[in-house]
C-alpha positions in Angstrom: 0.1 0.0 0.1 1.2 3.4 -0.9 2.4 5.3 2.1 3.4 9.0 2.6 7.1 8.9 4.2 8.7 12.0 5.4 12.7 11.8 5.3 14.6 14.0 7.8 18.2 14.3 6.8 19.3 14.8 3.1 23.0 13.4 3.5 24.1 10.3 1.7 22.1 7.5 3.7 18.8 9.7 3.9 18.9 10.3 0.1 19.7 6.6 -0.4 17.1 5.4 1.8 14.7 7.7 0.1 15.7 6.4 -3.1 14.7 2.9 -2.0 11.1 4.1 -0.9 10.6 5.9 -4.1 11.3 2.6 -5.9 8.8 1.0 -3.7 6.0 3.2 -5.1 5.4 5.6 -2.0 5.1 9.0 -1.9 8.3 10.6 -0.4 9.4 13.8 0.4 12.9 14.9 1.9 14.1 17.4 4.4 17.2 19.3 4.6 18.1 22.7 6.0 20.4 23.6 2.7 18.3 25.7 0.5 20.7 25.3 -2.3 20.6 21.3 -1.7 17.0 21.3 -1.9 17.0 23.1 -5.1 19.5 21.0 -6.8 17.4 17.9 -5.6 14.2 19.6 -7.0 16.0 20.9 -10.1 18.6 18.9 -11.2 17.6 15.6 -9.3 21.0 15.1 -8.1 22.6 15.3 -4.6 26.3 15.6 -5.9 28.2 16.3 -2.9 27.0 13.3 -1.0 26.2 11.0 -4.1 28.3 11.7 -6.7 27.3 10.7 -10.4 23.9 9.6 -8.9 20.8 10.7 -10.4 17.7 10.8 -8.3 14.2 9.7 -8.9 12.3 12.6 -10.2 9.4 11.7 -8.0 11.9 12.5 -5.0 10.7 15.8 -3.6 12.9 18.0 -1.3 11.8 21.0 1.1 13.5 23.0 3.8 10.1 23.2 5.6 9.9 20.9 8.1 6.4 21.3 8.9 5.4 20.8 5.1 7.8 17.8 5.0 6.0 15.9 8.0 2.5 16.8 7.2 0.0 13.7 7.2 3.1 11.5 6.9 2.4 8.0 7.8 6.2 7.4 8.8 9.0 9.7 9.5 12.4 8.6 8.9 15.3 10.4 11.0 18.9 10.1 9.1 20.3 13.2 11.0 24.0 13.0 12.7 23.5 11.8 16.3 24.6 15.3 17.8 21.5 17.1 16.0 19.0 14.2 16.7 17.7 16.2 19.8 16.8 19.2 18.4 15.4 17.9 14.7 13.3 15.4 16.9 12.2 18.7 19.3 11.6 20.5 16.3 9.5 17.8 14.6 7.5 17.3 18.1 6.3 21.1 17.4 5.0 20.9 13.9 3.8 17.2 13.8 0.2 17.1 13.1 -0.7 13.4 13.5 0.9 10.0 15.0 3.3 8.6 12.4 5.8 5.3 12.6 9.0 6.8 13.8 11.9 5.4 12.2 15.7 6.1 12.8 18.7 5.0 10.6 21.2 7.0 12.5 24.3 5.5 14.1 25.7 7.0 17.3 25.5 7.6 21.4 24.7 11.0 22.5 27.5 13.2 24.1 27.4 13.2 28.0 24.3 11.5 28.4 25.5 8.5 26.6 21.9 7.9 25.4 20.9 5.9 22.5 18.9 7.3 19.8 15.6 5.7 20.4 15.8 7.0 23.9 16.4 10.7 22.6 13.5 10.1 20.4 11.5 9.1 23.2 12.1 11.8 25.6 11.7 14.7 22.7 8.7 13.4 21.0 5.4 13.1 22.6 3.5 9.8 22.5 0.8 12.1 20.8 3.0 12.5 17.8 4.4 8.9 17.3 3.7 5.4 17.4 6.5 2.9 17.8 9.9 3.6 17.1 12.1 1.2 14.7 15.6 1.3 14.0 16.9 0.6 10.6 20.2 -0.7 10.8 23.0 -2.8 9.3 26.0 -3.5 6.8 25.1 -0.7 4.1 26.9 1.8 2.2 24.7 4.7 1.0 26.9 4.7 -2.3 26.0 0.9 -3.0 22.2 1.2 -2.1 21.7 4.1 -4.5 23.0 1.8 -7.5 20.8 -1.1 -6.2 23.7 -3.4 -5.0 22.3 -6.4 -3.0 21.9 -5.1 0.7 20.5 -6.8 3.9 19.8 -4.9 7.1 17.7 -5.0 10.2 14.4 -3.1 11.5 14.5 -3.6 15.1 11.6 -2.3 17.4 9.7 -3.2 20.7 6.8 -3.7 18.6 7.0 -6.4 16.0 4.1 -4.9 14.1 6.0 -1.9 13.7 9.2 -3.7 12.5 7.2 -5.7 10.2 5.6 -2.7 8.5 9.2 -1.1 8.3 10.1 -4.5 6.4 7.3 -4.0 4.2 8.0 -0.2 3.4 11.7 -1.0 2.4 11.8 -4.5 1.1 12.5 -5.1 -2.9 14.7 -7.4 -4.9 17.7 -5.4 -4.1 17.2 -4.3 -0.4 16.1 -7.0 2.1 15.0 -6.0 5.6 14.9 -8.4 8.4 13.1 -7.9 11.9 14.4 -7.9 15.2 13.2 -7.2 18.8 16.5 -6.2 20.5 16.4 -2.6 20.1 19.5 -2.1 22.4 21.8 -4.3 20.8 21.1 -3.1 17.3 21.6 0.4 18.5 24.8 -0.5 20.3 26.4 -2.3 17.4 25.6 0.4 14.9 27.3 2.7 17.1 30.2 0.9 18.6 31.4 -0.5 15.3 32.5 3.0 14.0 35.1 3.2 16.7 36.6 -0.2 15.6 36.6 1.3 12.0 38.6 4.2 13.0 41.1 1.5 14.4 40.9 -0.7 11.1 41.8 2.6 9.2 44.6 3.6 11.4 46.1 0.2 10.9 45.7 0.2 7.2 47.1 3.9 7.1 50.0 2.4 9.0 50.7 -0.3 6.4 49.4 -3.1 8.4 47.5 -5.8 6.4 44.9 -8.3 6.7 45.9 -10.2 9.8 45.9 -7.0 11.9 42.3 -6.0 10.3 41.0 -9.4 11.1 42.5 -8.8 14.7 40.8 -5.5 15.5 37.5 -6.5 13.9 37.4 -10.0 16.1 38.8 -8.4 19.3 36.7 -5.3 18.8 33.4 -7.4 18.4 34.4 -9.0 21.9 34.4 -5.4 23.2 31.2 -4.3 21.5 29.4 -7.4 23.0 30.7 -6.9 26.4 29.5 -3.3 26.6 26.5 -4.2 24.8 25.2 -7.1 27.0 25.9 -4.6 30.2 23.5 -2.4 28.6 20.9 -5.1 28.5 21.3 -6.4 25.0 21.0 -10.0 23.8 24.4 -11.1 22.9 23.0 -13.0 19.8 22.4 -9.7 18.1 26.3 -9.0 17.7 26.5 -11.8 15.5 23.9 -10.6 13.2 23.5 -8.0 10.4 23.9 -5.2 13.0 26.6 -6.7 14.7 29.4 -8.5 12.9 27.8 -7.6 9.4 27.9 -3.7 10.0 31.5 -4.0 11.4 32.7 -6.2 8.7 31.5 -3.5 6.2 32.5 -0.6 8.1 36.2 -1.9 8.6 37.0 -2.8 5.4 35.9 -0.4 2.8 36.7 3.0 1.7 33.2 3.8 1.4 33.4 4.3 5.3 34.1 7.6 6.2 34.8 6.3 9.7 37.5 3.7 8.1 39.0 6.7 6.1 39.2 8.9 8.9 41.2 6.4 10.7 43.4 5.8 7.6 44.4 9.4 7.8 45.2 9.5 11.5 47.3 6.4 10.7 49.1 8.5 7.8 50.0 10.9 10.5 47.3 13.5 9.8 46.1 15.6 13.0 42.3 15.0 14.0 41.5 18.5 13.0 42.8 18.1 9.7 40.9 14.9 9.0 37.4 16.3 10.4 38.0 19.4 8.1 38.7 17.6 4.8 36.2 14.8 5.4 33.1 16.8 4.4 30.8 14.6 6.5 30.1 13.7 10.2 32.8 11.1 11.5 30.3 9.6 14.3 33.0 7.4 15.4 35.0 10.1 16.8 32.3 11.2 19.1 31.0 7.7 19.8 34.5 6.8 21.1 34.2 9.3 23.7 30.8 8.3 24.9 31.8 4.5 25.0 34.9 5.3 26.6 33.1 7.0 29.5 30.4 4.4 29.5 32.9 1.5 30.0 34.6 3.3 32.7 31.2 4.0 34.6 30.3 0.2 34.2 33.7 -1.1 34.7 33.6 -2.8 31.1 37.4 -3.5 29.9 37.6 -2.1 26.3 41.5 -1.7 25.3 40.7 -1.0 21.8 38.1 1.8 22.5 40.6 3.1 25.3 43.4 3.0 22.6 41.5 5.0 20.2 40.3 7.3 22.7 43.8 8.2 24.0 44.8 8.9 20.0 41.9 11.1 19.6 41.5 12.9 22.9 45.1 12.5 24.4 46.8 12.9 21.3 48.9 9.8 21.8 51.3 8.7 19.0 49.6 5.9 16.6 52.1 3.7 16.3 53.2 3.5 20.0 49.4 3.0 20.8 49.7 -0.1 18.4 52.5 -1.5 20.1 51.2 -0.8 23.7 48.1 -2.7 22.9 50.0 -5.8 21.6 52.1 -6.1 24.7 49.1 -6.0 27.0 48.9 -8.2 30.0 48.3 -12.0 28.4 44.5 -12.9 28.4 42.4 -16.0 27.3 40.2 -15.4 24.4 37.3 -16.9 26.5 37.6 -14.2 29.2 34.7 -11.7 29.4 
């Protein structure tokens, strides 16, 4: 059944997901705060800064008017950076005129509060302006979804009815959606894998090969599971699409901005130079701080996260950091 979908966030991932929804026959309008970008979407059917050489569907419409975007929407998809999520969801709450299903496809933890995105949405959006909240996450690069590469991701919600609704909205012959009831696990996996991707990129920048990348991904997954389970997640979630799947794609591809940022750090660039040259938000930089603080509060051992925190926030030398983590006290692989 044709639905009206509002997509909040006109970056690469928001645009790619909007393209999938248009492909599936829905009435889709995408919101962004940059008037020039919205004009480009409506006039030229491109979003060149985020998706180069991609032609957008002519039926995809853009607006910088949030109230217009969400009016009478059946579902609202939030795809904005974590640091903007609270502000945008608050704005949405003020202009919403009905009770849509809320979906989010962002990956991160809020600074200071360390809250997951679902928790932010629950706090900022009145129950009168939302039905269930659904997390859409998994191994997916916007650049590949935009050209219809085969992709599988997860829709997670406390309401299986809502998760199945989102599954129907998005699923087609190149974009397959599975359902999951573990919201905490899916959100924690989505956020924390960006930290490990920074480390994977840094190792690549230093010239290390596949052995090192396999090591950081495997031990990184152990850290993600450790903290995620402490937060209430199902450990099995971390061997699924939003766990090992998302970790693998983010740690091994130059499409990943977190991998690219880590690569530049490994090459000796300063963090300020890296962030200034990326042109997009590098969520892993901010999630590292939140995860490090969470681990300290809960006494969870996360040596890779701690090492990346030291590189980013204490300006520790990257090669020395790698050597130090390799020379840590010997452990059993099965230690939790």
